[in-house]
RODO-475797 format. One record per residue (C-alpha): residue number from 1; chain; z, y, x. Coordinates in Angstrom, 3 decimals, decimal comma. Example, Ala and Ser with C-alpha at 12.3 -4.5 7.8 and 13.67 -1.06 7.14 Angstrom:
! RODO-475797
+-----+-------+----------+----------+----------+
:  nr : kette :        w :        v :        u :
+-----+-------+----------+----------+----------+
:   1 :     A :    7,800 :   -4,500 :   12,300 :
:   2 :     A :    7,140 :   -1,060 :   13,670 :
+-----+-------+----------+----------+----------+
This chain:
! RODO-475797
+-----+-------+----------+----------+----------+
:  nr : kette :        w :        v :        u :
+-----+-------+----------+----------+----------+
:   1 :     A :  -34,611 :  -37,357 :   32,967 :
:   2 :     A :  -33,410 :  -35,514 :   29,888 :
:   3 :     A :  -33,835 :  -38,595 :   27,655 :
:   4 :     A :  -31,904 :  -40,755 :   30,131 :
:   5 :     A :  -28,937 :  -38,340 :   30,052 :
:   6 :     A :  -28,951 :  -38,296 :   26,263 :
:   7 :     A :  -29,055 :  -42,121 :   26,097 :
:   8 :     A :  -26,188 :  -42,369 :   28,584 :
:   9 :     A :  -24,085 :  -39,966 :   26,529 :
:  10 :     A :  -24,835 :  -41,964 :   23,392 :
:  11 :     A :  -23,722 :  -45,205 :   25,083 :
:  12 :     A :  -20,447 :  -43,547 :   26,128 :
:  13 :     A :  -19,840 :  -42,428 :   22,547 :
:  14 :     A :  -20,571 :  -45,906 :   21,254 :
:  15 :     A :  -18,206 :  -47,447 :   23,816 :
:  16 :     A :  -15,379 :  -45,082 :   22,860 :
:  17 :     A :  -15,974 :  -45,782 :   19,215 :
:  18 :     A :  -15,796 :  -49,553 :   19,734 :
:  19 :     A :  -12,673 :  -49,202 :   21,892 :
:  20 :     A :  -11,011 :  -47,087 :   19,234 :
:  21 :     A :  -11,941 :  -49,596 :   16,557 :
:  22 :     A :  -10,470 :  -52,436 :   18,625 :
:  23 :     A :   -7,189 :  -50,545 :   19,120 :
:  24 :     A :   -7,019 :  -49,837 :   15,425 :
:  25 :     A :   -7,624 :  -53,470 :   14,544 :
:  26 :     A :   -4,918 :  -54,798 :   16,885 :
:  27 :     A :   -2,335 :  -52,052 :   16,307 :
:  28 :     A :    1,005 :  -53,162 :   14,918 :
:  29 :     A :    1,673 :  -52,101 :   11,358 :
:  30 :     A :    4,302 :  -49,355 :   11,056 :
:  31 :     A :    6,087 :  -48,804 :    7,800 :
:  32 :     A :    8,814 :  -46,332 :    6,895 :
:  33 :     A :   11,088 :  -47,857 :    4,341 :
:  34 :     A :   12,438 :  -44,993 :    2,227 :
:  35 :     A :   14,532 :  -45,809 :   -0,848 :
:  36 :     A :   12,925 :  -44,384 :   -3,964 :
:  37 :     A :   15,969 :  -42,272 :   -4,832 :
:  38 :     A :   15,855 :  -40,625 :   -1,368 :
:  39 :     A :   12,100 :  -39,897 :   -1,222 :
:  40 :     A :   12,603 :  -36,073 :   -1,401 :
:  41 :     A :   15,573 :  -35,906 :    0,957 :
:  42 :     A :   14,699 :  -38,425 :    3,688 :
:  43 :     A :   14,934 :  -37,044 :    7,232 :
:  44 :     A :   12,580 :  -38,263 :    9,935 :
:  45 :     A :   14,270 :  -38,465 :   13,314 :
:  46 :     A :   13,626 :  -35,392 :   15,457 :
:  47 :     A :   12,698 :  -33,101 :   12,508 :
:  48 :     A :   14,903 :  -30,646 :   10,672 :
:  49 :     A :   16,404 :  -32,014 :    7,496 :
:  50 :     A :   14,603 :  -30,918 :    4,318 :
:  51 :     A :   16,238 :  -28,252 :    2,178 :
:  52 :     A :   15,592 :  -29,943 :   -1,130 :
:  53 :     A :   18,492 :  -29,150 :   -3,454 :
:  54 :     A :   20,295 :  -27,510 :   -0,540 :
:  55 :     A :   20,918 :  -23,846 :    0,163 :
:  56 :     A :   19,190 :  -22,126 :    3,072 :
:  57 :     A :   21,382 :  -20,336 :    5,560 :
:  58 :     A :   22,248 :  -16,860 :    4,212 :
:  59 :     A :   20,165 :  -17,666 :    1,120 :
:  60 :     A :   22,200 :  -15,453 :   -1,215 :
:  61 :     A :   21,914 :  -12,432 :    1,047 :
:  62 :     A :   18,182 :  -12,958 :    1,423 :
:  63 :     A :   17,728 :  -13,252 :   -2,328 :
:  64 :     A :   19,616 :  -10,005 :   -2,838 :
:  65 :     A :   17,391 :   -8,237 :   -0,291 :
:  66 :     A :   14,198 :   -9,535 :   -1,913 :
:  67 :     A :   15,340 :   -8,520 :   -5,405 :
:  68 :     A :   16,427 :   -5,112 :   -4,109 :
:  69 :     A :   13,044 :   -4,573 :   -2,445 :
:  70 :     A :   11,230 :   -5,470 :   -5,679 :
:  71 :     A :   13,428 :   -3,109 :   -7,705 :
:  72 :     A :   12,833 :   -0,253 :   -5,246 :
:  73 :     A :    9,055 :   -0,857 :   -5,280 :
:  74 :     A :    8,962 :   -0,864 :   -9,087 :
:  75 :     A :   11,121 :    2,268 :   -9,252 :
:  76 :     A :    8,874 :    4,147 :   -6,829 :
:  77 :     A :    5,787 :    3,076 :   -8,769 :
:  78 :     A :    7,314 :    4,228 :  -12,060 :
:  79 :     A :    8,421 :    7,515 :  -10,503 :
:  80 :     A :    4,960 :    8,416 :   -9,292 :
:  81 :     A :    3,417 :    7,278 :  -12,578 :
:  82 :     A :    5,736 :    9,612 :  -14,479 :
:  83 :     A :    5,031 :   12,390 :  -11,984 :
:  84 :     A :    1,306 :   12,036 :  -12,584 :
:  85 :     A :    1,736 :   12,006 :  -16,359 :
:  86 :     A :    4,128 :   14,925 :  -16,495 :
:  87 :     A :    3,167 :   16,993 :  -13,443 :
:  88 :     A :    2,142 :   20,575 :  -14,003 :
:  89 :     A :   -1,533 :   21,228 :  -14,512 :
:  90 :     A :   -1,379 :   23,889 :  -11,807 :
:  91 :     A :    0,838 :   24,090 :   -8,753 :
:  92 :     A :    0,968 :   27,450 :   -6,960 :
:  93 :     A :    2,783 :   28,818 :   -3,936 :
:  94 :     A :    3,791 :   32,469 :   -3,756 :
:  95 :     A :    2,575 :   34,259 :   -0,626 :
:  96 :     A :    4,252 :   37,149 :    1,165 :
:  97 :     A :    1,614 :   39,678 :    0,123 :
:  98 :     A :    2,257 :   39,159 :   -3,600 :
:  99 :     A :   -0,714 :   36,825 :   -4,085 :
: 100 :     A :   -0,584 :   33,052 :   -4,459 :
: 101 :     A :   -2,140 :   29,860 :   -3,148 :
: 102 :     A :   -3,397 :   27,021 :   -5,353 :
: 103 :     A :   -1,644 :   23,921 :   -4,030 :
: 104 :     A :   -2,756 :   21,390 :   -6,602 :
: 105 :     A :   -4,786 :   21,133 :   -9,787 :
: 106 :     A :   -3,720 :   17,993 :  -11,677 :
: 107 :     A :   -6,452 :   17,479 :  -14,232 :
: 108 :     A :   -5,321 :   15,829 :  -17,455 :
: 109 :     A :   -8,904 :   14,722 :  -18,088 :
: 110 :     A :   -9,855 :   17,583 :  -20,399 :
: 111 :     A :  -11,147 :   20,095 :  -17,836 :
: 112 :     A :  -14,779 :   19,852 :  -16,717 :
: 113 :     A :  -15,142 :   23,476 :  -15,679 :
: 114 :     A :  -12,398 :   25,495 :  -14,038 :
: 115 :     A :  -12,051 :   29,017 :  -12,648 :
: 116 :     A :   -9,609 :   29,701 :   -9,817 :
: 117 :     A :   -8,852 :   33,419 :   -9,827 :
: 118 :     A :   -5,266 :   34,202 :  -10,952 :
: 119 :     A :   -1,920 :   32,467 :  -11,291 :
: 120 :     A :   -2,120 :   30,391 :  -14,468 :
: 121 :     A :    0,768 :   29,059 :  -16,536 :
: 122 :     A :    0,451 :   25,281 :  -16,875 :
: 123 :     A :    1,929 :   25,177 :  -20,388 :
: 124 :     A :    0,330 :   28,177 :  -22,055 :
: 125 :     A :   -2,788 :   28,579 :  -19,927 :
: 126 :     A :   -2,122 :   32,316 :  -19,715 :
: 127 :     A :   -3,105 :   34,126 :  -16,527 :
: 128 :     A :   -0,987 :   36,626 :  -14,599 :
: 129 :     A :   -3,535 :   39,234 :  -13,527 :
: 130 :     A :   -1,001 :   40,846 :  -11,187 :
: 131 :     A :   -1,009 :   37,715 :   -9,013 :
: 132 :     A :   -4,508 :   36,797 :   -7,748 :
: 133 :     A :   -5,249 :   33,534 :   -6,009 :
: 134 :     A :   -6,223 :   34,198 :   -2,386 :
: 135 :     A :   -6,067 :   30,676 :   -0,911 :
: 136 :     A :   -6,897 :   27,113 :   -1,934 :
: 137 :     A :   -4,816 :   24,446 :   -0,224 :
: 138 :     A :   -6,088 :   21,178 :    1,271 :
: 139 :     A :   -6,568 :   18,391 :   -1,287 :
: 140 :     A :   -6,071 :   20,842 :   -4,150 :
: 141 :     A :   -8,698 :   18,940 :   -6,164 :
: 142 :     A :   -8,233 :   15,600 :   -4,425 :
: 143 :     A :  -10,053 :   12,702 :   -6,172 :
: 144 :     A :  -10,568 :   14,618 :   -9,413 :
: 145 :     A :  -12,711 :   12,422 :  -11,677 :
: 146 :     A :  -13,495 :   14,950 :  -14,411 :
: 147 :     A :  -14,342 :   18,411 :  -13,052 :
: 148 :     A :  -18,057 :   19,205 :  -12,847 :
: 149 :     A :  -17,970 :   22,826 :  -11,712 :
: 150 :     A :  -15,498 :   25,141 :  -10,000 :
: 151 :     A :  -15,738 :   28,926 :   -9,991 :
: 152 :     A :  -14,018 :   30,765 :   -7,129 :
: 153 :     A :  -12,493 :   34,151 :   -7,977 :
: 154 :     A :  -13,198 :   37,434 :   -6,235 :
: 155 :     A :   -9,935 :   37,502 :   -4,254 :
: 156 :     A :  -10,052 :   34,036 :   -2,682 :
: 157 :     A :  -10,357 :   34,436 :    1,076 :
: 158 :     A :   -9,258 :   31,033 :    2,370 :
: 159 :     A :  -10,595 :   27,653 :    1,218 :
: 160 :     A :   -9,437 :   24,606 :    3,129 :
: 161 :     A :  -12,326 :   22,330 :    4,082 :
: 162 :     A :  -10,529 :   19,374 :    2,467 :
: 163 :     A :   -9,617 :   21,190 :   -0,756 :
: 164 :     A :  -12,420 :   19,596 :   -2,793 :
: 165 :     A :  -12,165 :   16,117 :   -1,299 :
: 166 :     A :  -13,575 :   12,955 :   -2,927 :
: 167 :     A :  -14,440 :   14,693 :   -6,191 :
: 168 :     A :  -17,413 :   12,562 :   -7,131 :
: 169 :     A :  -18,561 :   14,482 :  -10,216 :
: 170 :     A :  -18,682 :   18,000 :   -8,782 :
: 171 :     A :  -22,160 :   19,379 :   -9,421 :
: 172 :     A :  -21,671 :   23,058 :   -8,520 :
: 173 :     A :  -19,232 :   25,464 :   -6,904 :
: 174 :     A :  -19,838 :   29,041 :   -8,000 :
: 175 :     A :  -18,370 :   32,199 :   -6,458 :
: 176 :     A :  -17,665 :   35,553 :   -8,100 :
: 177 :     A :  -20,307 :   38,031 :   -6,899 :
: 178 :     A :  -17,540 :   40,496 :   -5,929 :
: 179 :     A :  -15,930 :   38,063 :   -3,484 :
: 180 :     A :  -16,309 :   39,536 :    0,045 :
: 181 :     A :  -15,520 :   36,244 :    1,824 :
: 182 :     A :  -17,614 :   33,552 :    0,119 :
: 183 :     A :  -20,827 :   33,126 :   -1,845 :
: 184 :     A :  -22,837 :   30,337 :   -3,384 :
: 185 :     A :  -26,541 :   29,573 :   -3,334 :
: 186 :     A :  -27,437 :   27,725 :   -6,527 :
: 187 :     A :  -24,022 :   26,036 :   -6,587 :
: 188 :     A :  -23,703 :   25,295 :   -2,844 :
: 189 :     A :  -20,744 :   27,029 :   -1,151 :
: 190 :     A :  -21,231 :   29,296 :    1,910 :
: 191 :     A :  -19,254 :   31,979 :    3,696 :
: 192 :     A :  -20,332 :   35,479 :    2,727 :
: 193 :     A :  -22,734 :   36,162 :    5,598 :
: 194 :     A :  -24,223 :   32,678 :    5,206 :
: 195 :     A :  -23,576 :   31,577 :    8,749 :
: 196 :     A :  -21,602 :   28,502 :    7,629 :
: 197 :     A :  -22,195 :   25,827 :    5,013 :
: 198 :     A :  -18,772 :   25,191 :    3,437 :
: 199 :     A :  -19,474 :   22,557 :    0,785 :
: 200 :     A :  -22,448 :   20,807 :   -0,767 :
: 201 :     A :  -21,142 :   19,307 :   -4,070 :
: 202 :     A :  -21,072 :   15,510 :   -4,162 :
: 203 :     A :  -22,998 :   15,264 :   -7,440 :
: 204 :     A :  -25,240 :   18,287 :   -6,982 :
: 205 :     A :  -28,300 :   16,082 :   -7,484 :
: 206 :     A :  -27,280 :   15,597 :  -11,134 :
: 207 :     A :  -27,633 :   19,356 :  -11,620 :
: 208 :     A :  -30,977 :   19,287 :   -9,802 :
: 209 :     A :  -32,281 :   16,457 :  -12,028 :
: 210 :     A :  -31,682 :   18,656 :  -15,054 :
: 211 :     A :  -33,178 :   21,684 :  -13,354 :
: 212 :     A :  -36,304 :   19,841 :  -12,193 :
: 213 :     A :  -37,004 :   18,077 :  -15,485 :
: 214 :     A :  -35,695 :   14,582 :  -14,788 :
: 215 :     A :  -32,981 :   14,944 :  -17,439 :
: 216 :     A :  -32,201 :   16,847 :  -20,643 :
: 217 :     A :  -29,177 :   17,928 :  -22,674 :
: 218 :     A :  -28,552 :   16,697 :  -26,210 :
: 219 :     A :  -27,195 :   18,911 :  -29,000 :
: 220 :     A :  -23,642 :   18,267 :  -27,802 :
: 221 :     A :  -24,442 :   19,376 :  -24,264 :
: 222 :     A :  -24,368 :   15,841 :  -22,841 :
: 223 :     A :  -26,919 :   15,218 :  -20,100 :
: 224 :     A :  -29,298 :   12,294 :  -20,511 :
: 225 :     A :  -31,666 :   10,953 :  -17,888 :
: 226 :     A :  -35,388 :   10,820 :  -18,618 :
: 227 :     A :  -35,740 :    8,107 :  -15,969 :
: 228 :     A :  -36,058 :    4,632 :  -17,463 :
: 229 :     A :  -35,897 :    1,077 :  -16,182 :
: 230 :     A :  -38,354 :   -1,635 :  -17,177 :
: 231 :     A :  -36,412 :   -2,258 :  -20,399 :
: 232 :     A :  -36,610 :    1,391 :  -21,425 :
: 233 :     A :  -32,949 :    2,047 :  -20,687 :
: 234 :     A :  -31,750 :    5,244 :  -19,003 :
: 235 :     A :  -31,084 :    5,131 :  -15,282 :
: 236 :     A :  -29,084 :    7,944 :  -13,726 :
: 237 :     A :  -31,323 :    8,419 :  -10,688 :
: 238 :     A :  -33,913 :    6,771 :   -8,495 :
: 239 :     A :  -31,360 :    5,238 :   -6,178 :
: 240 :     A :  -32,168 :    3,442 :   -2,945 :
: 241 :     A :  -33,356 :    4,475 :    0,477 :
: 242 :     A :  -36,929 :    3,272 :    0,229 :
: 243 :     A :  -39,585 :    2,816 :   -2,392 :
: 244 :     A :  -39,288 :   -0,970 :   -2,046 :
: 245 :     A :  -35,609 :   -0,766 :   -3,019 :
: 246 :     A :  -36,470 :    1,313 :   -6,072 :
: 247 :     A :  -38,934 :   -1,386 :   -7,118 :
: 248 :     A :  -35,989 :   -3,762 :   -7,147 :
: 249 :     A :  -34,603 :   -1,779 :  -10,101 :
: 250 :     A :  -37,717 :   -0,651 :  -11,949 :
: 251 :     A :  -41,516 :   -0,754 :  -11,833 :
: 252 :     A :  -41,904 :    2,366 :  -13,955 :
: 253 :     A :  -42,700 :    4,679 :  -11,040 :
: 254 :     A :  -45,203 :    4,503 :   -8,225 :
: 255 :     A :  -44,566 :    5,498 :   -4,617 :
: 256 :     A :  -45,974 :    9,009 :   -5,075 :
: 257 :     A :  -43,532 :    9,621 :   -7,939 :
: 258 :     A :  -40,630 :    8,365 :   -5,836 :
: 259 :     A :  -41,567 :   10,639 :   -2,911 :
: 260 :     A :  -41,867 :   13,625 :   -5,221 :
: 261 :     A :  -38,422 :   12,831 :   -6,643 :
: 262 :     A :  -36,935 :   12,749 :   -3,138 :
: 263 :     A :  -38,527 :   16,093 :   -2,325 :
: 264 :     A :  -37,213 :   17,856 :   -5,411 :
: 265 :     A :  -33,794 :   16,202 :   -5,751 :
: 266 :     A :  -32,703 :   14,827 :   -2,383 :
: 267 :     A :  -34,182 :   17,228 :    0,183 :
: 268 :     A :  -32,161 :   20,209 :    1,402 :
: 269 :     A :  -33,132 :   23,059 :    3,720 :
: 270 :     A :  -30,213 :   24,747 :    5,467 :
: 271 :     A :  -30,801 :   28,532 :    5,644 :
: 272 :     A :  -32,058 :   29,990 :    8,926 :
: 273 :     A :  -28,915 :   32,172 :    9,175 :
: 274 :     A :  -26,562 :   29,183 :    9,487 :
: 275 :     A :  -24,910 :   28,484 :   12,849 :
: 276 :     A :  -22,227 :   26,056 :   11,633 :
: 277 :     A :  -22,047 :   23,095 :    9,287 :
: 278 :     A :  -18,391 :   22,997 :    8,229 :
: 279 :     A :  -16,001 :   20,070 :    8,123 :
: 280 :     A :  -17,007 :   17,583 :    5,393 :
: 281 :     A :  -19,731 :   19,993 :    4,254 :
: 282 :     A :  -22,317 :   17,302 :    3,439 :
: 283 :     A :  -19,978 :   14,299 :    3,212 :
: 284 :     A :  -20,652 :   11,747 :    0,455 :
: 285 :     A :  -23,800 :   13,498 :   -0,803 :
: 286 :     A :  -27,043 :   11,838 :   -1,944 :
: 287 :     A :  -29,343 :   13,894 :    0,278 :
: 288 :     A :  -32,134 :   11,861 :    1,854 :
: 289 :     A :  -33,768 :   14,517 :    4,064 :
: 290 :     A :  -32,079 :   17,563 :    5,597 :
: 291 :     A :  -33,570 :   20,436 :    7,608 :
: 292 :     A :  -31,427 :   22,320 :   10,144 :
: 293 :     A :  -32,438 :   25,664 :   11,641 :
: 294 :     A :  -32,891 :   26,021 :   15,372 :
: 295 :     A :  -29,901 :   28,275 :   16,036 :
: 296 :     A :  -27,349 :   25,871 :   14,589 :
: 297 :     A :  -24,472 :   25,544 :   17,098 :
: 298 :     A :  -21,797 :   23,412 :   15,410 :
: 299 :     A :  -21,731 :   20,234 :   13,352 :
: 300 :     A :  -18,022 :   20,057 :   12,563 :
: 301 :     A :  -15,845 :   16,978 :   12,021 :
: 302 :     A :  -17,227 :   14,609 :    9,378 :
: 303 :     A :  -19,993 :   17,122 :    8,551 :
: 304 :     A :  -22,334 :   14,342 :    7,369 :
: 305 :     A :  -19,654 :   11,705 :    6,855 :
: 306 :     A :  -20,700 :    8,673 :    4,771 :
: 307 :     A :  -23,912 :   10,325 :    3,628 :
: 308 :     A :  -25,356 :    6,882 :    2,941 :
: 309 :     A :  -28,665 :    8,081 :    1,481 :
: 310 :     A :  -29,613 :   10,253 :    4,485 :
: 311 :     A :  -32,824 :    9,021 :    6,127 :
: 312 :     A :  -34,090 :   11,923 :    8,227 :
: 313 :     A :  -32,658 :   14,891 :   10,120 :
: 314 :     A :  -35,274 :   17,523 :   10,880 :
: 315 :     A :  -35,002 :   20,841 :   12,705 :
: 316 :     A :  -37,204 :   23,860 :   12,284 :
: 317 :     A :  -38,112 :   27,230 :   13,737 :
: 318 :     A :  -39,242 :   30,207 :   11,701 :
: 319 :     A :  -40,525 :   33,716 :   12,259 :
: 320 :     A :  -39,015 :   35,007 :    9,023 :
: 321 :     A :  -35,805 :   34,217 :    7,106 :
: 322 :     A :  -35,907 :   31,159 :    4,895 :
: 323 :     A :  -34,984 :   32,280 :    1,380 :
: 324 :     A :  -35,987 :   29,147 :   -0,530 :
: 325 :     A :  -33,718 :   26,241 :    0,347 :
: 326 :     A :  -35,764 :   23,539 :   -1,380 :
: 327 :     A :  -38,580 :   21,434 :    0,047 :
: 328 :     A :  -40,975 :   24,322 :   -0,775 :
: 329 :     A :  -39,564 :   26,230 :    2,217 :
: 330 :     A :  -41,063 :   23,671 :    4,602 :
: 331 :     A :  -44,512 :   25,251 :    4,226 :
: 332 :     A :  -43,209 :   28,576 :    5,596 :
: 333 :     A :  -41,632 :   27,065 :    8,722 :
: 334 :     A :  -43,206 :   27,682 :   12,106 :
: 335 :     A :  -42,464 :   24,269 :   13,618 :
: 336 :     A :  -40,666 :   21,140 :   12,405 :
: 337 :     A :  -39,430 :   18,295 :   14,624 :
: 338 :     A :  -37,480 :   15,084 :   13,981 :
: 339 :     A :  -34,314 :   15,820 :   15,956 :
: 340 :     A :  -31,059 :   17,677 :   15,957 :
: 341 :     A :  -31,868 :   21,312 :   16,749 :
: 342 :     A :  -32,314 :   22,532 :   20,289 :
: 343 :     A :  -29,337 :   24,756 :   21,092 :
: 344 :     A :  -26,802 :   22,632 :   19,209 :
: 345 :     A :  -23,566 :   22,550 :   21,231 :
: 346 :     A :  -20,838 :   20,765 :   19,267 :
: 347 :     A :  -20,800 :   17,482 :   17,314 :
: 348 :     A :  -17,406 :   16,786 :   15,752 :
: 349 :     A :  -15,557 :   13,526 :   15,212 :
: 350 :     A :  -17,070 :   11,047 :   12,728 :
: 351 :     A :  -19,909 :   13,474 :   12,088 :
: 352 :     A :  -22,488 :   10,676 :   11,707 :
: 353 :     A :  -20,143 :    7,925 :   10,558 :
: 354 :     A :  -21,591 :    5,439 :    8,050 :
: 355 :     A :  -25,130 :    6,865 :    7,853 :
: 356 :     A :  -26,583 :    3,564 :    6,680 :
: 357 :     A :  -30,056 :    4,945 :    5,982 :
: 358 :     A :  -30,588 :    6,476 :    9,427 :
: 359 :     A :  -32,574 :    4,599 :   12,045 :
: 360 :     A :  -33,294 :    7,464 :   14,446 :
: 361 :     A :  -31,558 :   10,567 :   15,752 :
: 362 :     A :  -32,297 :   12,637 :   18,863 :
: 363 :     A :  -29,487 :   14,555 :   20,549 :
: 364 :     A :  -30,723 :   17,506 :   22,646 :
: 365 :     A :  -29,411 :   18,282 :   26,121 :
: 366 :     A :  -27,721 :   21,452 :   24,837 :
: 367 :     A :  -24,913 :   19,390 :   23,217 :
: 368 :     A :  -21,688 :   19,861 :   25,235 :
: 369 :     A :  -19,213 :   17,963 :   23,067 :
: 370 :     A :  -19,361 :   14,811 :   20,938 :
: 371 :     A :  -16,144 :   13,846 :   19,168 :
: 372 :     A :  -14,816 :   10,454 :   18,173 :
+-----+-------+----------+----------+----------+
């Protein structure tokens, strides 16, 4: 029955084709006779006349508007270009208590390490020790492409979660030991009592590669990778989510070497005291495996945003405080399970957005809120 239907359909197509061919063969020829000197101006009946060599309606006014728009766009572009070139290195705001807030640090490309502690004159670089910095504004270091480390002074008591946003080459954020509000653990920023992770630097793994022997410094202090591709050329890191993807770049290292690299460089254990992962805390990092303590209550907005290398989220219980935040701490944990921690209550907006390496996550029944 199926073949009969197909044959019938084919016959119909053939008939229509023949009919069309017959109509085409018998159709009367139709020619438009257009004088050669009118070829670009000829008007076909029923269609609007062409505008060749003729002005459009309100053409002059429209041209003026277009030119004006272009001039305005160019002027705005030049203005902001000049502002970037000639803007002050530091921008501060005076606060009512006699201290100041860092609003913006506009790096001229020469600063790799910076300390934020007192009001600093942009021209002379001199510090006013009577005016300590107590706050760092949102986007203060926005998209800085040069700074590697930031040191927070002893008087800073407010750091906006978006203050160090999209700074791809930040390896460490250090805090003055006398600061009563914040601290750092090997370059990772926490509040003082270590109940909240504030910021894991985007390029912290570069620092860890040097620390763990995957890189070295030359006589000028420039870091060089000891990792090589098949041609003997330096590669910055063993990128990729799986061992198979690493093999696509180099055959120098076996699977055991790759797994050891992930343990030392791309595994992070969140301290057992932490109850909150702050906004953007682990955004854009190269962590592949992260361990959360059971007791964590809040994963704030964009806490793991676009962490494209993240493969596994583990949770753990412990009978004693975790003091080593590397993979070595795993041996001292009581239990480890592949899930968000039991007791978690809040998951903020875009918390897990763009986690391309993740293929599994378990959300416990304790969660009361999941944002956008």
